C-alpha positions, 0 to 999 in steps of 0.5 A, a space after each residue: 837289694 839291687 834294681 836295674 832301669 833297662 830301657 833304652 827308649 824311655 827317659 830314665 832319670 824321672 825313674 831312678 829318682 823315683 826308685 830311689 826315693 821308694 827305696 832307700 836301701 836298694 841300689 839301683 842303676 842303669 843295665 850296662 853289657 856285663 852288669 852284676 846280676 841283680 834281684 829285680 828289673 824294669 824293662 820294656 823292650 830290653 836286648 837279648 842280652 839282657 835277658 841272657 845275663 840277668 834272667 836265670 837269678 832275677 826275681 821278677 821282671 816288670 814290664 813297665 807298659 801294659 802290653 808284652 809283644 816286645 818280650 814275646 819276640 825274645 828267649 824269656 826262660 819260662 821260671 822267670 816271673 815277668 809283670 806289667 803294669 796293671 793300670 797305673 793310670 793309663 786305662 783312664 786316657 786311654 777312655 779318653 781318647 778313645 771317647 773323644 774319638 768316637 763322640 768327634 765321628 758320631 758328631 761329626 765335629 771332622 765335617 764342623 772343622 773343615 765347614 769353618 776352615 771354609 767359611 761354612 755356617 751349616 748344620 750336620 744332621 742330628 745320629 741316632 746313637 742306635 744306629 752307632 754301636 760300638 764295638 770293643 775287642 779286647 776286654 782287659 783293663 783298659 778295654 773294661 775301662 773304655 766299654 764302661 766309659 763308653 756307655 755313659 754316653 748311651 752308646 749301645 755298646 759290645 765288647 768282645 775277648 778271647 775268654 767270657 766276659 760279663 759286663 753291665 750295659 755291654 754286650 759280651 761275645 767270646 771266642 773265636 767263633 763269636 769273632 763274627 757275630 761281634 763284627 756284624 753288630 759294630 759300627 765303631 770298631 775300638 782294639 786294645 788287644 794284646 798282639 800276638 800271633 792270635 791276633 796279628 793281622 786280625 783287622 783285614 779285609 774281611 774283618 773290615 767287611 763285616 763291620 757295619 756300612 759307614 764304620 770307623 776304627 780306632 786302633 788304640 792296640 798295637 801296629 800288627 793287628 791293622 792291614 793297613 793296605 787292606 784298611 785303605 782299600 775298605 775307606 776307599 770303597 766306601 765301606 769304611 767311613 775314616 779311621 782314628 790310629 794311634 798305633 803302628 807297624 813301624 814307629 815312627 810312621 815312615 814319611 811316606 807312608 800312605 796314611 800321612 796323606 790320607 784325609 779320612 784318617 787322623 793319626 797320632 803318635 802312640 800317644 793314646 795312653 802313656 806310662 806314668 812314671 810315680 804311678 808306675 813306679 808305686 806299683 812296682 815297689 808295692 809289690 816287691 816289697 809283697 814279694 819280700 814279705 812273701 805274700 802273693 802279686 797280681 799282674 804276672 804275665 803268660 808269656 804262651 798267652 801273650 798277656 
């Protein structure tokens, strides 16, 4: 068995060691142009040349992340089985990140931090959870984990997805025809959607205006979901109170981007849910073993749908 690793912006050493340990009889190497045909490949934002050279002979290609938007920009043969990571330790990280962002806004912790920095000792008003309904866009593995985590804190939680879902404690909306109704019932908007043509720019002037007054935006999906200028305009107009953003159209975020200087926007460097090498390798090699036994595996990507 030959396995190729093609992830230019990922430190390869822990991945290669983990693959060597899990597949001691396999030949594992970093892809270089002209490499011999492999049986399996682990990729993250591979170049088109890799697809052109390797796709025809691969039994499966594994994307070492939950989002496959980088693959959507490439010409990938429909016959090539592409698999994404299913959780692999990321959903609990995402739930932690979103929960702290929601609570930080709800409890006014940013205002307390500002007061303490100035030596001011004062209490903010006690908010009512009923006044802070949270709307989670995207109810895949991570979105479901986030929505369920927020119900633990007794927030009203809404969820929106393209296909109908049912989650205990979550009011679920589905389909584009119900998106407006979801937004109208949301004050804290959390985005976990996959990025494709139908979801690009979905957080825009119109959708932000539909949120309840004093809204807050948490974007942990992709930067392409958010129209940056529209968010800033809604914050400056007072309809949106602020935002916590972990993903951006260009990463790293350019030094001259207005997000850096906006006092009501909190930024983090795409760190809400990091890929964990050990968990991911265990999942991928488990699927390789199942495939070799002729057993079905889950997590196959439909590139036409974008997830």
